[in-house]
N, C-alpha and C positions, 0 to 999 in steps of 0.2 A: 833464860828468861826468869826473872825473880817473881816472888809472890805478888809484889805490888803491881807488876805488869799484868799478871794473870787476872787479878781483881779488877784492874782498870779496863782490861779488854772485855771481861764479862759484863761489867756495869755499862760500859759504852755500847756494847753489842745489844744487850737487852733493851736499853733505853732507846737506841736508834730504831730497832725493829718496831717497838711500840709506837714511837713518834711517827715514823714513816707510814705505818699502817693506818693510823688514825688520820694523818694528814691527807692521805690519798682518799680515804673514805669521806672526809669533809669536802674535798674538792669535788668528788662525785655528787655529794649532796648539794653543793652549790649549783651545779649544772641542772640537777633535777628540780631544785627550787626555782631557778630562773625560768625554766620551761613552763612553770605554772602560769606565767604571764601570757598576754595576748601576742600573737605573731606580729612582726614588724620587719620590714626589709631594711637592713643596714649593711649590706655586703657589696654595694655598688662601688665601682672605682677602687678596687683593692690596692692598686699601686699608689694612688694618691693618698689613700688612707694610711698606708704604711709610711709614706714620706712625712705625713702630718704627725704620726706617732713618733717617729725618730726625731723630728724637729722639736716637738714639745718635750720629749723625754730628755734628749741630750742638751737642747737649748734652754730647757727650763723656762720656756716663754711665759707660761701661766704663773710661775712662781716669782718672776723677776720684779713684780710690783713691790716686793719687800726684799731689797737687794741683799742685806745681811743674812736673812733667813734663807734666801734662794741659794747663796753660795754655800752656806753650811749644809743645807739639805742636799745640794747637788753632790757634794763629796760623800756624805753619808749614804745617799742612794746608790751612787756608782760603786762605792766600796762594797756594798752588799753583794753585787754581782761579781765584781772583780776578785774578791777575796774568798770565793767559794773554794778555790784550790787550797787555801790555807787550812780549811777544815779537813780536806783530804789528807794533807800533810800531817795534821794532828792525829788522825787515825793511824797513819803509818808510824808515827813516833811512839805510839803505845807499844808497838812491837820492837821498834829499834829507835832509840833517842836520836841517832844520827841519820834517820831516814830523810831523804829528799826526793822530790818528784823526779821521775826519769826525764832525761833530756833537758828540761828547763829548770830543774831544782836549783842549780847553781849558775844559771844563765843570768848575768848581771841585769839586763833589761827587765826580766821578770821580777828579780829581787828588788830592784829599785821601785817598780810599780807597787809591789806588795808593801814595802816600807812606807812609801808616800801615802798610799791610801789607808794603811793601818793607822798612821798618825792622823791623817785627815778625818777618819771616822771618829777618833777620840776627840780631837779638837772640835769637829763639826757638831757632834752630839752634845758636847759641853756648852757650845754656843746656844743650841736649841733648848737645852735645859734652862740656861739663864734666861732666855727670852720667855719661856713659859712661866718662870717664876716672877719675872718683872711684870708680866701681863696677867698675873693670877687674879681670879675673882676676889680673893681675900683683900686685895687693895683697890680693885677697880669695880667690883660688883658686877652689875649687868652690862657695864660698858666694856668689860673684858670679852675679847672674842673667844676666850676659853670657857666662858660661863656655860654650864650645862654639859661640857665635855666630860668623858669618863676618865677621871684622873688616874685611877689605879692602873688602867690599861696603858695610859701614856707613860706613867712612871716605869711600868714593867718593860715596855719597849725601849725606853731610854736606857734603863739599867742593862738590858741585854746587849744593846749596841755598844755601850761603854765597856761592859765586861769583855765582850768579844774583842774589841779594839785593843784593850789593855793586854789581853792574852796574846794577841798577835805580836805586839811590840815586845813583850817579855820573852816569848818564844824565839823571836828573831835575835834578841840580845843574848839569850842563853845558847842558841846555836853558834853564835860567834865565839862565845867564851869556850864552849866545848871544842870547837874546831881549833882554837888557839891552843887549848890544853893538850890536844892530840897532834898538834903540828900539821894540820891539814893545809894544803896550799891555797884553798879557797877562803880561808879564814882571814880575810883582809878587809880593810875599810872600804875598798873598792866594791866589795860585795855587800857590805853593811854600812852604807853611808849615813843612814839616819838612826841606826840602832847600835852601832859599834860602841858608843859611849855607854849605852845601857849594859852591854855585855861586859864592859870594863868593871862594872859594879860587882860582877861575879868572878873576877879574875883570881881570887884566892881559893875558890872551891876546886875540889878534885874532879876528875873526869867522871867518876862514879856518882858523886853527889850531883853534878850537873845533869847527868843522865836521869837520875831520879827526879830532879826538879822539872825537867822537861816532860817526863811522863805525867807528873802531877798537874802541871799547867795545861798540857794537852788534854787531859781528862776533864779539867775544869772547863776548858773551851768547848769541848763536845757536850758536856752536861748542860752548859748555858744554852748552846744552840738547840739541843734536843728538847730541853725544858720549854724553850720558846715555841718550838714546833708542836709539842704536846698541848701547850696552853692554847695556842690559836686554833688548833684542831678541835679542842673541846669547847671553845667559845667562838662559834662562827660569826657572831655579831660583833666581834672585836675588829671592827673595820680600821681602827688606827693601825693595826698590824696587817690586816688583809689587803689594804689598799695598795701595798707594794706589789701585789700580784694582779689584783682586779683592775687597777688604774690603767694598765696597758690595754686591756680589753675595752674599758669604758671610753678611752680616748680613741681607739681604733674604730669603735662603733658609733662615734658621735654623729649628730644629724648631718653635718656638712663635711663631706670628705676632705675639702680643701682646708679645713681647720677653723673656719668661721665659728664664732660662738653660736649656740643654739638660741638666737634671739631673732629680731626682725619678725618674720612670719611665724605664726603658731603652727604646730603640727596639726593637720586636719583631723577632724573627728573620724574615728574608724571603728568598725566592728569586724572582728575576725581578721584584722590586718588589712582590710579594704576600706578606703575612704567612703563615707556615706554622705549623700546630699538629701535635702529635705523632700525631694520629689520621689525618693526611693524608700521613704519611711514605711509605707504600707507593705513593702516586700520583706521587711525584717521579721525575724522570729519574735514572739512575744517576750521571751526572756533576754533579748539582746540588750546589752548594757550600752547606753549612750554616755560616754565618759567613764569615770571611775567611781563606782559605788561600793566596791569591795577591793581589797588589795590585789586580788587576782585579775581585776579588770585593767590594771596597768599593763603596759607592754613588758616583754621580757627585759627590754632596755631600761625601763623604769625601775624594775626590780633590781637590775644590776646597778643602777644609779645609787639606790638606797644602801647597798652593801659596800659601795666604793667610798662612801664619805669618810674623810680622814679626821673629821671633828676638829678641823683647824680653826673654824669660826670666821674665816674671811668673809663669808656671805653674811653672817650675823653682824659683823663689824660694819658692813656697808648698808645694811637693810634700813630704809627709812622708817618702816613700821617699828622695828625693834629699837631704833634710836629715839623714837618718840613714845617709848614705854607701852607699846601694844604687845599682845601675846604672841605675835608671829615672829619666830626665829626660823629662817630657812634651814639652819642646821638642825635645830630641835625637831622640826617637822620631818626632815629626812630620817633622823635617828628614830623617831617614833614609828614611822612607816617601816623602817628596816626591822626594828624589833618585832613589830606586829607581823610582818611577812614571815620571819623565821619562826615565830611562835605558832602561827596558823598553818604553816606548811604541812606538818604531819596530818592534820585534819583533811587538808585538800588532797593529800596523797592516799588517804584511806578510801576503801570502797564504801558505797552508799549504805550497805547493811550495817557496817560497823559505825558509821557516822550517826545513823538513826538511833542505834542502841546506846551509843555514848552520849548523845544529846539527851535522851530520856533519862539515863542514869545521872547525868549532871544536874538535870532539873530536880531530881529526887533528893539530891544531896542537901539542898537548902544551905543553911549556914553551918552545917556539920563539918567534921573533918573530911579532907579530900585526899583520896589515894593518888599515887603517882600516875596511874593510867586508868582509863575506862574503856573496856572492850578493845584493848590493844592500842588505844590512842592516848598520848600524854594528856593529862587533865588540863595542863596549861594550854594545849592546842584546842581543846574543846571550849575552854573559856575564851580564847582568842576568837573562835568562830562565832561566839555570841555577841561580840562587840561590833558596833556600827563603825564604819570607816569615818564618817563625818556625823557629828551630833553632839549633844551635851556631854561634857566631860566632868569628872570628879576631881577636885583639887585644882592645882595650878594648871590652866589650859595649856601652858607651854610644855609641862611635863605631867600629863594627866595620870592620876593614880587609879582611875577606873572610868567606867562609862565608855564613850566613843574614843577613837584614836586621835582624831583631829577635831578640835572645837570650831564651830562656825566663826567665832571671833578671830580665830587664827586664819581660817581660809579666806575670809572677806577683808582682812586687813591689808592684803597684798595690793600694791599699786602696779604690779607687773613692770616695774622700772628696769628690771634685768640686772641690777647690781650684783645679785647673788650669782647669776650665771656668768657674768663677766669676770668675777673674782675667783670662781672655783678653780683650783689647780688640777682637778681631775675631771672636769667637764660634765658635772651633774646638771641636768636640765630641769631646774626647779620650776620655772614658769610654766612649762608644758604640763608638769604634774599638777600644779595648782589649778590651772585652767581645766584640766581633765576632771578634777573633783568638782569644780564649779559647774561644768557641763552636766554632770549627773544630778547635782542638786537642783539645777535650774530646769532641765528638760524632763527629768523623771520624778523628782521629789517636789518640784515647785517650791523649794525651800531656799529663798534668797531674801536679802534685805528688802523691806517693804518699799523703800524709795525706788528700787529698780522696777517695780511694777509699773509706775508712771512712766519711767524711761522707755520700757518695752512698748507700752501702749502708744506713746508719742512717736516712736520710731516706726511702728507698724502702720499707724493711721495717718501720721502727718509727714513721715520721712525725715524728721529731725528731732533731736532730744528735747528741744524747748516746746514742742507742740505748736509751733507757729505756722501760719498759713503760707503755703508755698509761693503765693503771689507777692509776698513781701521780700522774696529773696534778692530782688534787685534794688531795694531801697538804699543800699550803701552807695549806689552810683548816682543818686540824685545830685544835681547841681555841679557835677563834674564838668570841666570846660571842654570836654570832648565826648563823643559818642562811644559807648561800650558795645561792640557788636555781639550779637547773639548767634551761637552756633545752631545750625539747622534753620535759621531765619535769615539774618543779615549775611551769614556765612554758611553756604550750603555744604561746602566740603572743607574740612579743616586743613586740607593741603594748601589752601589759599593763604593761611596765616602761619606764623611761627609757632605759636603755642595755644593750647587750650588752657585758660586760667581757671583752675578748680578753686572756687571761692571757699567752699566748706560751710558747714552749718554755723559755726562760730563767726566766720568772716562775713556771713550774710545777716545774722540775727543779733549777735552780741555787740553792744555799742562800742566797747573798747577795741574789739577785733575788727570792726568796720573801718576804723581809722587805718589799721594795717592794710586792709584790702584796698582802700582808696590810695594809700601811699604807693603800694606796689603797682597799681594800675597807672598812676601818674608817672612813675619812674619808667615803666615799660613804654608808655606813650612818648615820654621825653627821649628815650634811647632809640626810638624808631623800631621797637619790637612789636610786631603785629600780633594781636591775640583776640580771642573770643571767649565768651563764657556760656554756660548752659542755662543760666537763669533758673526758672522753675523746673527745668529738666533735671536738676541736681537733686539728689537725696543724700542722706547720711551714708558715709562709706560703710558703716556697720561696725566700726572699731569698738565702741563701748559695749555693743551687744555681744560681740565675740569674746571680749575679755571678761564679761560678766557670765559667760557660759552659755548664752543663748545663741548657739552655733547656727541654728536653722534660720533665725531672724537675720543674722549676719549674711548667710548665703542668699537669702531672698533679696536683701538690699544690694549686695554685691553683684548678683546676676542682673538685677535691674539696671544698675549703673554701667556695667560692662556692655550691656545691650545698647544703651543710649550712646556710650562712647564709640562703639563700633558703628552705629548708625551715622554719626557725624564724621566718621573716619579720623578720629583723634589718635594721634601717635605720640605727640610730645605734650606733656602736661606739666604745668608749674603750679605748686601749691604753697600756701602759707602756713598750714597746720601740720605739725610734725606727725600727728596721728593719721591724717589723711595721706600724707607722704608715704608713711610706712605701709599703710593698707593697700593703696593703689599700686605701689611699686613692688611690694613683696607678697601680698596675699591675693590680689586679684588674678595673678597667673594660676592660682589653684582652681579658679572658676572660669578659666578661659580668657582672661584679659591680660594681654602683654602690651605694656606701654613704657615709653621712656619718660621717667618722672624726675623732676628736679625740684628741690626746695627753693623758695624764693631767695634765701641768702646765698645759695650757690649761683643762681642765675644773675643776681645783682652784682655779686663779686666779680663774675665773669665780665659783665658789662663795664664795670669800673676798670678792670684790667685792660679791656679793649678800647678804653677811652671814649666809650659811647655814653658814659655818665661821668661827669667830672665834679667831684666835691670841691667847693671853693672855701675861702677863709670863713671862719666863724663870723656870722653877721653881727653888727652892733645894733642896728635898728631893730625894731620889733613891731609886729602888727598882731592882729587877733585871729590869725588863720588857724590856730589850733594844731600846728605842726611842731613837733618837738625840736628844740635846738640841739646843735652839737654840744654836748656837755664837755667840760674840761676833764672830768674823770668819770669812767664808766666801768662797771663790772658786768660780765656776761654770764648768764645762767644757761647751761647746756640742757636743752630739753632731752629727756631720756630717749624718746622715740626718734630723735634726730641724731643724738650723740651715740649712746651705748648701742642702741638697736641698729643704727645705720652708719656709724663711724664718721659722721659729718661733724668734725670739730674745727677744722682750719678755716673754711670759707667765712663763717660769721666773724671770726676774729680778724681775718685779713681785711674784711670789709670795714670793721670798726677802726682798724689800724690805718686805713686809707683816709679817714675823716680828719681834716685839719684841726689841730688843737686838742685832740682826744688822747687822754692817758688811760691805758688799760690797767685795771687792778683785778687780778684773779682772786677768786675766793679759794680758801684752802682746799675745798672739795670741788674740783673742776675736772673737765675732760672725762676720762673713763671712770673717775671716782666722784663725778658730780652727784649731788644730792637731789633727790626727786622733789618736785613741787607739791606732790600729793594728789594729783588729778588723774593719773593713769589707772588702768585696770577698772574703769568705770567708777572709780572713787570720786570723780568730779560730781557724781549724781548721788552720792551717799553721805550721810552725816558722819562726821568724825567724832565719835562719842568716847573713845578710849584713849588714855594717855594724853599727850599734848599734840597740838596741831603740827602736821608736817610743814605746811606752808609758813608757819611762824618760825620754825626752826631754820628754814632756808632763808627767810627774810632777815632774820637776825644775823646770819652769816654774811649776807650781802651788805647790810648796813655797817657791819664791823669793818668793811674795807674802806669806809669813808668816801665811797664813790657818790657822785651826784645823780647818776642814772643807773638803773638796773636794766640792762638790755636783755631782751628775750627774742625767741624765734618761733614761738608757738602760742596760740591764743589760750590754750588751757593754762600754760605757765603764767600768762599775763593775768588771767583772772585770779589765780591762786596767790601770786606774789603781790598783786595790787591789793587784794583783800588783806593779806598779811601786813603790807605796808600801812594801809589805813589803820589797822588795829595798833600797830607799833607807834604810829604818829599820834594816835589818841592817848598813848602812854608816854609821850614826850620825845619821840624820835624826830629827827630833823625834817621840817616841813618841806624843804626844797627838793628832797629826793623824790624821784618819780620812776615808774616802770614804763618803758617804751619798747616798741619793736625796733629791731635793727633797721628795717625799711624806713621807718619814720625818721630815724636819725640821718640816714642817707639822704632822704628827701630834703631835710632841713639844710644839709650841707650843699645840696645841689641848687636849692633856691635860696636867695639872699633874704635877710630881714624877716625871719620867722620867730615866733614866740613859742616857748614851751607850752604844751598842753597842761591843763590842770591835773595835779596828781589825785585830786579828790573826786574825779568823775564818778557819778553814780551809775551803776550798772545793775540791772535786775538780776536777782539770784536765779540760778538754774531751776527750772520747773521740773520737779520729780514726777 
């Protein structure tokens, strides 16, 4: 053993000991920090969870939305695990350049895999490096999904992977050359199919020189690997690196064991890991947190979410708030919460006596110099403890330099559309975290946008967002050529009819939505589908209250509706509002209501397939019935709460495709990538004061298709897109374009000789 080998062994040994010790310490620190969060049960159905993890990991199902990136990332990811043994080989080569792993060292299948994934890691990371540079903020500014990501960390990780991959390829090539120089029987291209040509570049070197080169490159590989381990151990907020470990746990612990995204129903409000209803408020401790008012109020899964973020920016790229120049970036929100969690953790882990002493000392510092620690607690942790979770921030609210962690403008810009959750490759549950912070602001601080005060009052006193009299709920049915039966009156038991028709507040009170309600009623009547309605027995489902954080108002409305539905023995419900659909179907089971719920586009599509409704040729004659005609070209807007939240994409499109003479033109952002109309998350009832209007952004995209009709399947979407169209038409857009519900287009195709409704219909603004 020569001097070089001794030096290499000493250097590698000391570096490895330090790296492993710090790495283990940091892992233990992660566990301790995550336990600071509130309890939450996420261990049910372990077998199903494991299958989901394997499917998402090996299938890269969440990454597949960007195919080139997905393929490159898959090879880089798999190579990290498969090539660990090459690191073991490198340690052996410090002692003996000819070292090979026992049994499998010269086994061709192992060698082929090592070579394939060695090259794949090099090529894959080069592709990802190119993608990052092409989408760099220097060229795209805020539109870059990498805006706000920590670039030195990304560059460091990319350099490490590239360096390790190059070392693997070089070592394989030099092993081939050394074996050839010494006449080894295994030194053939059959053992080195992808690196033999690299070895030929070293064919003129002596065996001693090749041995020295192998020791040097093996040491370089070890140094790169251990430097990476040291760096990530010292920077626990480096989630660009840590996600390769934490993502496995985050996926396994996702809300739905079967792999569904954490959308549709919101996680119920809980205290100490137990769901809380408004009837039990009196039994709670005075200091019980309703929602998240401090970082430790999040569940341990929420804290794990924050540290798992890869900073890839897919959520940011899809976010309607960010795309209309508002301060909410789901990625930056998670990064800020992650950094705050790690900064505050030492404070939370200290005992009360040290915290009080440190807080006093911190207050006495004023603007003077600050020591590294105060009474054994890092000063940065004491400072973090003084920060509010939600409140006024200093500097850019996206990346606050002081004040609170999350600015109110960030928190209340969210439409809860779910694009962030749908796109996240590591299953972070952004919407649940946002609503938890809203719950605290609404229920504890009473700090919510002023417009929501009127919404809450109307919901509580009148049972609908508009504050309309419940006696007007049946006005939509006036002058229909048939009777609309009432559940509990005309129909005593809903077992007598096929469906309960849940009209919804918009369908009952909003003029444009009333036309959808009438169209659905006529179509059901025509198809021979019996139904009944609740009339003034209906109240708001509570969706806007819940997404605005007023959980107990939601519960009150939900329990009232569930009681009414059970009284009339409703089991099958059809709804026209995507928000009502989601709430009754997915959230009412949380308060004891189990119902079979279908969206009107699903039911109508089924009726057309069964030939119970038959669309005819586009009529030439016209009258003044106010029913939309079948348009020659139509583009369909996916409602977020029908599409992303509930995966209903095909039925509305199949229905439109069944209409004679209709040509579908998809918008660039459709299906799972559909862009929000701007009404969700109670935003329908709030003024849009920041950036540009979301509904205008979507309307412009719809108009760009050149379609004559913008078809929708939700009254909220109809209001937003109709308002957007009116504004665009005032600026010169085509006057003949109109926004109509899919049901109206079907009715026009079923009935001959109908005239399109006017696009300029006047509808009262929502009353806040």
